[in-house]
N, C-alpha and C positions, 0 to 999 in steps of 0.2 A: 587652881581653885575651880571646883566644878559648879557650874551654874545650877545644875539640877540637884546639887547638894547644898553646901554652904554658899552664901551669897556675898558678893562684893557689896560693901556698904552703899556705894552710889547706885548700883542696880536695885538693891532692896528699897532704897528711898524712892526711886522712880516708880517701881512696881506698886508700892503702897499708894503713891499719889495717883497713878493712873487708875488704880482700882477704885479709889474714891470718886474720881471724875466720872468714871463709867457708871457707878452706882447712882450718882446724883444728877447726871446730865444726859445728853444725847439729843438728837441722833449724831452719829459720828461717821466720817469717812476714814477708813483704815487704809494707810498707805505707807510704803517705805520711802524710796526715792522718787516715787511717781514716774517710774520708767516703763511699767508694763500693765498698768490698770487699763482695762478695755470696757468695762461696764459703766453704766451711768449711776451715780450715787450722789447723795446730798447729806450735808451735815458738817459739823466741826471736825477738822483734821486731827487724827490721832497717829502718832508715829512711835516706833519702838526705840528703846535705848540701844546704844552701841558700847556699853560700859565694860563688858567682860568677855574673857576668852578662856578656853580650856582645851588645849590641843595636845594630843598624845600621839606623836608620829609612829611610835612602836606598835600601838594598838590600832592604828589607822582610824582614829576617831577624833571628832572635832565638836566642841560645844561652844556656841557663841550667842551673844545677845542677838535678837532678830534684826536689829538696826545696823549691824555691821555690814559695810559695803562688800559686795562680792569681789570686787577688784582687790581689796586688801586681803581677803581670804585666799584668793588665787596666788598672790605674791608670797604669802606665808607658806602655803602648801608647796609651791614650786621650789622654795629654798630647801625643802626636804625631799625633792623629787617625787612629789605627790600632787594630786589634783582632785577636783570634784568630778566624779566619774560620769555623770549624766550630761555633761557638756552644756552648761547654762547658756541659753540664747540671750543675746543683747538686742532688744527691740527699740532702742532709742532712735535709731535711724528710721526704722519702719514707722514708728508712731510720732516722730517729730518731738521727742522729749530730750531733755538735757540733764536730768538728775543723775544720781549715783544709785545703781541697782543695789538693793539690800538682800541679804539671805532670807529674811522673813518674807519679802515679796516673791522670791523664787519659790519657796515652799508653799506659800499661800496660793500660787498659781500653778503649782506642780510643773514648773517650766523645765522642759527636757528637750535636748537637741538630738542630732542624728544618731549619737551613740546609744540612745535609748533602745534601738532595735536589737542591740547585742547585749547590753548590760542591765537594762531596766530603766524605769523612770525615776524622777526625783523622790517620789514617795517610797520607792523601794530601798532608798538609802537613808531614810529618816529613822533614827533610832529613838528619838524622844523630842517632845515639844513642851513648852510652857505657854500658857495663854490666859488672858483675862476674858471671862465670858460676859454676857449682857447683864448679869446681875452683880458684876463687880467681883466675882469670885476668881481667885488665882488658882488655876488648875495645872497640874503636872501629869504627864503621861510618858511612859517609857524611860529610857536612860541611855547609857553609853555602851551597851553590849547588845548583841543580837539575841532574839528569841526571849525577850523578857516581858512581853505584853500578855496580860490576861484580861479576859472580859472584852469590853468594847475597845477596839483599837483606835483610840483618839488620834494617834500619830497619823495614820492613814486618812482619817476623817478630815483632819485639818489641812492636809496637803491637797490643794485643789479646791478649797472652800472659798477662795477669793475674799477672805476677810468677812464673810457673812456670819460666821459663828463666834468670832472673838478676835481679839488683838493678840497675835503671836508675840511673845516676849523673849523666847529663847528656843534654840534649835540644836539638836544633836544629830550629827551626820556620820555615816561611814564614808571614808574617803578611799582613794585608790592610788597605787604607785603609778608613776608615769612610765609607759612602756619604752623599750629601747628604740624601736623604730615604728613608723606607720607607713604603709604603702597603699596605693589605690590602683586597682585594675580599671582600665578605661576601654569601653567598647563604643565605637562611634556609629552614628547614623541608624540606630535601631528605631523602628516605629514604637509608639508608646505601648501598645499591647505586647510586643516582643520584649521591650525593656522590662516590663513588669514580670514577664515569664523568666527573663534572665536573672532578675533580682531574686525572684522566688526560688529559682534553682540554686543560686548562691547561698541563700539563707537556709536552704535545706541540706547543705553540706556540713561536715563536722569541722569546718575551718574557722569557726569563731568570728564571723563577720561582724564588724562594729560600725558599719555604715553602708547603706544601699540606697542610692538616689539616682534620679534621671532628670536631666535638664534639657529643655528644648534648645535647638540651635539659635544663636543670636549673633548679630554683627558679622555675618558671613561665616561664622564658626558652626561646625556640625553639632547635632544633638549628641549628648554624651551620657552613657550609663556608667555609674561609678560604684565600685565595690571596694570597701576599705578593710584592711586587716592590720592588726597591731600586735606587738609583742617583742620577743627577742629576735634579733636580726636573722639568725639561722633558721628559727622556726617559721618566721614570716616568709622567708625566701622559699622554704619547702612548701608551705601551705599555698603561697601565691602561685607557684608553678603548678601545683595540683588543681587549684581553682581555675587557672587559665585553661588547663586541659578539659576540665569538667564543663566549661562554658564555650568550648570551641565551636559547638554547633550554632552559636549565635553570631559567629563571625570572628575576625581577627581582633586582637586586643593588644594594648600596650600597658606597661606598668610604670607608674609615677612613684619614684623613690625619694625625690627631693623633699626634705622636711618642710621647708618654707612653702613650697607649692602645695603640699598637702594641707598645711594649716590654712592657707588662703582659700583653697577650694571648699573645705568643709566648714570653715568659718563663715563663708558667704552663704552656704546652704543653711547653716544654723541660724544666722541672723536675717535670712530672707533679703539679702542685700540687693538682689536684682529688681526688687519691687520698690525700692526706696525712692527712686527718682520720679515715680508716677504718683499722682494724687488720687487715683481711683481706689475702689474698695478692695480689701484683702480678706479672704476667708481661709480659715483652717478647717480641713475636713478630715474626719476619721472614717475610713471605709474599708471594706474587705478589698485587699489588693486586686483580686481578679475583677472586681467591679469598677475599679478606678478609671480605666480608659473610657468606658462607656459613659460614666458620669461626666468626665471631662468633655467628651464629645457633645453631651447634652447641654452642658453649661456654656461651652464655647468661650472660655475665658481669654483675655488678652495674653496671658502667660500662665504657666503652671510649673510648680516644682513637685516632683514625686519624691517623697522621703519615706523612710522606714519601709523600703521595699514596695512602696505604693500604698501602704496603710495610712499614711498621712499625706494629704495634698495641700499645697499652698496655692490658692487661686487668686489671680489678679483680674477683677471684673469691672465692667462699667458701673458707675455709681448707681446704687439703688437696685442692682440685680438680686433677685431672690434665689439664691443657690438651693435652698431647702426645697423649693417647689419642683426642682428637677431631680430630687433624690428619691430613692426607695429606702433601703436600709442605710444606716450611717449616722453621722453626727457632725453638724456644721456650726462653727463659731465665727461670728463676724468680728474679726480682729481690728480692722480699720474701716471707718465709714463716718459719714456725718451723723450728728446727734439725731437728726430727723430720721435718717435711715435706721439707726439703732432703735429708736422708739417704735418705728413702724414694723420692723422685721424681728426685733429682739436680738440681743447680742449672743445669748446662749441658746443652744438647741432646746426646744420645748421638752419637758420631761413627760414620760408616760405616766399613767395614773398611779401605778404602784410606787414608782420612784418619787413622784410629786408628794404622795402621802408620807413617805419616809422622810423626805427633805423637810416638809412642814413640821413633822414631829420632832426632828432634830433642832429646828429653829426654835420651836416652843420650849425645848429643854434648855438650850444654851443661850438663846437671845429672845425671850418671850415678847419683849417690847420693840423688837426690830430696831435696836439702837445702832447696829453695825451695818454699814454699806447698804442702807435702805434703798431699794430700787435697783441694786446692782444686778441681780439675777432674775428680777421679776418682769 
């Protein structure tokens, strides 16, 4: 049964009830399992239903209520040798949360892991959404096939809106087959500028890189530059050999073929595991890769993870550090910090004048009374 078509009775009843609650009440804090919310918001909690599913393995499409846990989706897809392509990060350890991550929360935050550098972000796999806006209207956009959106693309708009435009009720996603093998090329002891150059060179090859990260050395271990390839074993073996030759000028390298070791390495990058034991601030920075080493040198963080070839930085800094004050171009989000620091510095990067006007216009259209996640992005 398709959520975006005929409705399960339990889901329909919940949707009607929440529509009335929103129309007559507020403000509300929109959340799923409360595992990844980073902004400050106030109000009554609203959560999504987990009542319905519609999974078509043959078409590589999935439609579910927004409240369905990501863990359950992962198990169901794995039974069909499929997966969520964009590698959903789990920030419970980083943020000290204990709930169950929901697919609505993933889409609302556009949560995307290391594979995003090769296949795209969460929003690129969203085919359709349903949501209740600030006027209590039930809105549907998109569906379960590609290239079906006309006019304003509400699917892309809701992905990354952090619940400020409405409560997601249902989500349709394109999923991906699990590849036969994954392998990681490892180069040790590169400087951070050289590591970014090596990752940029790898991403410039035709070898379909699905992960490019650099980790500083720790606990006596050397710094490591990591390049991941995935696919059929024979194809990955050929591409990995060619990639190794292409990057030979950066030094000798090894190839990690063990499946469990690869899962652990990239899972730790995805979940920012190495910052979990510290209580200091964590920033996520989007920057031009060639600018990344200079920014890191200016900020002087306690630790850094270069992901997406250097286009995404995870910075562990002393409490209260203003990373944005050290930046030129780029975009910095305070992922973890005290409420006082979040109020003083702001969680989300300040919008320029044009974007701020567009954002305000969208909020007036979908949530004119600011019922959803009031104060979240302000």
